[in-house]
N, C-alpha and C positions, 0 to 999 in steps of 0.2 A: 578107719577114719581117723585122719590127724586133726583137722578142721571140719567144721562143720556148722549148723545153726540150731541152736536151742530153743526149742518151743515149748510152751507150756499151755496145758490144758487139763485141770482135772474137775470138770463137767462130769458127774458121774451118767446124765442122760444121753452123753453122745457115746458112740462104740469107737474102738479102738481105728477102726477101719475111716470112720470118719473124722477123726483126729489126723490120721496120717494125711487121706486125703487133702483136708484143708493146708496142713502144712505143705506138702507137697504143691499146691497151688501157689501158695504165698512163695516158695522158694524158687519156683517157676519165674513168678514175676520179679521179683527182689534180684535173682542172680544169672536169670536168662537160660539158666538151661535147669535139665530135670534131675532131680538126684534120684541115686540106684539103692542108697542105704539109709535104714533107719534105725536107731537102737533106743530100745525101751527099757524100763527096770524089769527085770521077771515076772514080778508080782502084775504086770499087765499082758504078759504074753504067756500062752501056755506052749505052743511049738513055734520054732522060726516059720513066716509065713510070705508070700508076696500080698502087697495089696498097692493098686494103684501103680504096677510097674517098680515097686519099690521094695527091696527085702528088707525085712523087721526081722531084727533078732533082738533076745535079750541081753542085756550087757549091767550087770549087777551096780557098776556106780553111777549109772545113771537113775535120779531120784522118781519116785512114783509121778506120777503126772506131766512128766518132762518126755519131749521126744529130741534126740540128737540125730538130724537128719542132714544129709549130705553126699558126697561120692565116695565110694569104697576105695580104696588105694589097693594095688598090687605090692603084697610084701613076702620076703622070702620065710621060710617056715622059722630059721633062727631068730629075725626079728619079732615075728609074732611070738615065739617062747619067752623071749624080752620083757616084751609090753606085757603080756600076761603076768609074767612072774612080778613086775614093778609094780601094776594092777593091787593082784594078790597081796603085795607087802604093805599096801595101804591099810 
């Protein structure tokens, strides 16, 4: 995902599922389509899961309390390796 909406919710009283559901609803209202991917900091997620029809994955560059939500893009394995290499170099 190269483009997406950054959502912030650091309320310790809400679950990740509640945070994702709220972000998904806002995204649908704002952009007129449902997202299919949400990336969060690994500290917020044990294993990849699907919440409200959205695949939730951990992604180290996303700060705790933030959700990066949008549409997954289909990329080649070579493009993925270059992207991962560039992020890890940070």
